[in-house]
N, C-alpha and C positions, 0 to 999 in steps of 0.2 A: 554415052551417058553413064553407062555402067562403070566405065573406067574413071569418069569424072567423079562419080559418087563415091567410088572406092578410094579416091585420093591418088589416081594415077598421074594427074598433072604434076610434074616435078616442082613447078613454081608454087602451086597451091599446097603441095605436101610440105615443102620447106617452110612456107609461111605458117601453116597449121602447126608444124612442130615447134617453131619458134614461139608462137603464141601460147602453146600449151606449157612451155617451160618457163616463160618470163611474164607475159601479160596476164595470164589467168591467175597465177599465184599472187601477183601484186594486186590485182583487182579483188581477189578473195581476202587478202590481208586488209585492204582499205575498207571493205565492207564490214569485216569483223571489228576493226577499230572504231568505225562509225557507230556500229551497233552497241559496243561497250560504252561509248561516251554518251549516246542518247539514252541508254538504259539507266546509267547513273544520274544523268540530269533529270530524267523522269522521276526516279525515286526521290531525289532531292525536292522536286516540285511537289510531289505528293506529301512528303513530310512537312514542307513549308505550309501547304494548304491545311494540314491537320493542326499545325500549331497556330495558324491564323484563321479561325473559323469565320471571322467577319469579312475576310477578303474574298470576293467573288470573281468569277470569270478569270481565273488564273490561267494565263497563256503560257503553255509549255514551250512554245516555239520562240518566246522572247529571250530565252537564255542564249547567249552567244557561246559558241563552242570554243572560241579562242579564250574568252574569259574563264571558262571552266578549266582549260588546260593550265592557265596561269595560276588559278587557285590551287589546282592539284600539285603543281610543281613547287609553289612557294610554301604552302601550309603542310604539305606531305600528309594529307588526310584523305585524298581521293582514291578511286579504285585503281588497281594496278593496270598499267598500260598493256595492251595486248602484245606489243613488241618486246616487253620486258619478260614475258612468260614464255615466248616462243624460243625454242632452242636455237643457238647460233648456227647449228648445222642445217636446220630447215628454214631459217629466216632468209627470205629473198631480199636483196637490196639492203644489207645491214647499214649502209651509209645513210639511208633515209630515216633511221631511228632517231627519235627526239632525244636530245641530251638530257641527262638527269641533272638535278641541282648540283652545284659545286660541292656542297657539303657531303651529299650522298655519293657523288662520283669519287671524291677523294677517299671516302671511307671504303668504297668497294675496291679501289685500286690498292689501298694499303692492305686490305684483307687478302687480295689475290696474290700479292707479293710475298706474304708470309707463308712459311711451310705449314702443311696440314697438321703436323705434330704440335706446332706452337698454338694453332687455333684450338686444338682439342685440349691441350694441357694448360691453357691460360688460367691463372688463378683468378678467383672472383675478386671484384673490385672491393677495396677496403673503404669503410666510411671515412668521410672527410675529417671528422673530429669525434673523439670519444665523449660520451655523456659525462657531464660533471657530476661529482658526488655531492649530495646535499650536505649542508652544514649539520654537524652533530648537535642535537638539541639536548642540553644538559639539564638535569632535574634541578628545580630550585631548592633552596635551603628550607627545610620544613619549619613550620611555626612551633616554637618551644612553648608547650602548654604547661609544663611542670615536671615533676619528677618522673611521671609515667613515660615520657618520651625523651628524657634527657640524654640517654645513651644514643638513640637514633640521631638526635640533633647534633650531638658532639661528633659523632662519626662523619656525618655529612659535612660539618664545618671543617674538619681536618682535611677531608678529601678535596673540598672546594679550594681551600687555601693552598694546598699542595699543588693543585692544578695550575694556579696562578703564580706560584713561586712566592707565596706570602706566609708559609707555614711557620717560619721562625718568629713572626710577630706576635704569636700567642704563647711563645715560650718565655718563661721568666728570665730576666737578666739580659735582655737584648740591648746593648748600648747604642747610643746615638753615633752616627758616622763621624769620624774624625777627618783630619786633613788628608790622610793617606788613603782614605776609602774612596772607591769609585762612585759611591752613592752620595749625592749632595744632601744637605739637611732638608731642603725643600721637598725632595723626592721621598726621603724617609718620613717626613711628617705627612705627606700625602698618602703614603701607603698605610700608615697608622690610622689615619682618618677613614680610609676605605675599609679596613678590617673592622673598626668600631662601628661603622655604618652598617656593615653586613650583619654583625651580631645584634645590634640594637633593633634593626629592621625586622628581625625574625622573632622578637620577644612578644609574647602575648601581654595583655594588660595585667593579668594576675601575676605573671612573672616579673613585670616591671615594678609592681607594687611590692613584691617580695624583695627584690633587689634594693628598692628605696628604703625599705625597713631595715635592711642590713647595711645601710650606709652608702648606697650608690650615689654618685654625683655625676650629673650630666657634663660637668666641665672636665671630668677625668678623660684624658686622651690616650691612655695606655691600653691597648687591646689585650695585652697579657694580664693586666690587673682585672679588666672586665671579665675575661674568660674564667679566670680563677674564682672570681666572686660568684659567677653563675654556678659553677660546679660545687662551690662550698655552701651557698645560701639555700639552694633548693633541698638538698638532703637534710640540712638542719631545720628548715621550716617544716619538714615532715616528721621531725622528732628523731632523726637518725644521726648517729655520729660514730666515731671509731669504736667506742666502748660497746655500743649497741650491736654493731656488726660482729665484733669479737664474741659477744655473748651468744648471739644466734649461731655463729659457726661452731661454737663449742657444744651446742645442744641439738643441732639440726639432725634430722633423721628422715629417710624416705617413707617411714611408716606413719608419719604424722597425718592427722585428719585433713589438714589444709591441702595436702598434696593429692588426696583421694586415690591413693595407691598407684600414682603415676610416677615412674622414675624420671620421666622427662621434666615434670614440674620441679622435681628435686634438683635436677641439673641446672635448670634455668635460675632457680633461686641461689644456688651456690655460685653460679657465674656472676650474678648480680652483686652478691656480697664481695666477691673477689674484685670486681671493677671498682666498687666504692672504696674498698680498703686500700687498693693500690693508688687510687687517685688522691686520697687523703694522705697516705703515708706510703710512698713508693718502696717496694721491697726488691732485694737483689735477685730473688728467684721465686718460684712457685712452691717451695717446700712447705711453707706454713699452710697455705690453702689446701695443698694436696693431702697433708696429714689430716686436716680437719674433715675433708671430704671422705677419705677412707674410713676414718673413725665414725663418721655419720652412717656409712653403709653398715658398719659392724653393729650399730644400735638397732638395726632391723633384722629380724630373724630370717627373713627371706634371703638377704644378701650377706649374711654373716660369713659363710664359707668363702664367698667371692672376695670379701674384704681382706681375708687372710692372704689370699694369692696376690692381691694388689699391694699389701704391706710388704711382702717379700720382694716384689719388684721395686718398691720404693726404697728399700734398704740398699739394693744393688745399684740404685741410680738409673734404672731402666724405665721409670715411669715419668711421663711428662703430662702437662695439662691437656694438650691435644689428644694424646693417647687415651687418657682417662675418659674424656668426654666422648670420644669415638666408641670406646668399648661399651660405655653405658647407653649410648644411643642404639647400638646393636642389640643389647639386652632388652631395651624397651620395645624395639620393633618385633622381636620374637614373642614377647609377652602379649603384645597387641594381636598378633596373628593367632596365637594359641587361644586367646580369649574369644576371638571371632569364631574359631573352629568349634569351641565348646558351645557357644550360643547357637551356632548353626545345627550342631548335633542335637542339642536340647530341643530346638524347634522341630526337627524331623521326628523325634520321639513323641512329642506331644501330638503331632498330626497323626 
């Protein structure tokens, strides 16, 4: 008995050894696989019962294990099989492992065939298509109210027509297309009508009345004539003409009360007179307005010395309109800063 209990029988000992190496691990694997499947099915049953509170007497045992495995393999959302997490070295009977889906199997094979360096250094996947850029929203042509926004309106009109390739239609002397031109007469007439429609559609009722008083005819189909009438009629309706602009330029000074000691307001007025004068009578250069602006600075005691410096640069031809406006803007900025510092110091002394 003692020898039998100790496994002295050679037949029993051999059978016990074989069972311990093959039957016991297979039985243990089967038990773990069954436990994992039943645990997942039980969890699904509990969740289904929570989502269906009116369903009573939910039988957990009614779920077929084969249906569960089919669901897991096809949808790829079930729990991982036990045989998939057991190492191949310790997995007994690897031939009994259930086959993975074809898509997952091919993916695992392709990954196993690739070198480890390629798996690590693989670049991230690029998006299928780049996002499209939104269309550029262009600002509309502003409503022409009168002389107060004539410059803004004219600037936007020029930019809009230049964008569409129609800027030459507001220039005087644009002839009709001839036989050698690539543009047909119908296309030319259509472009003229489009520019006229753009201009007329942006006019306010007051501006239309002003143009009518100056001889505007709706039957006129020339966009260049319409544009010239707008730029001529509005200043004249406000009592301005070339003679009035020249008189103001010859007497203007930053020390006038209307400017309230602001050099910026002086620059804005001189720039306005320059635009009006050049629109009515185009000049070859800015020498006339530059001389008038420098002389205007000399009429103010504060800027008299600076006007002499500008006069010498003007004689050498080193002074341009952009340079003059930039220098005066810098002087105005320093004056504003000094004025604020004085006000701040005065407030601290009063406290």
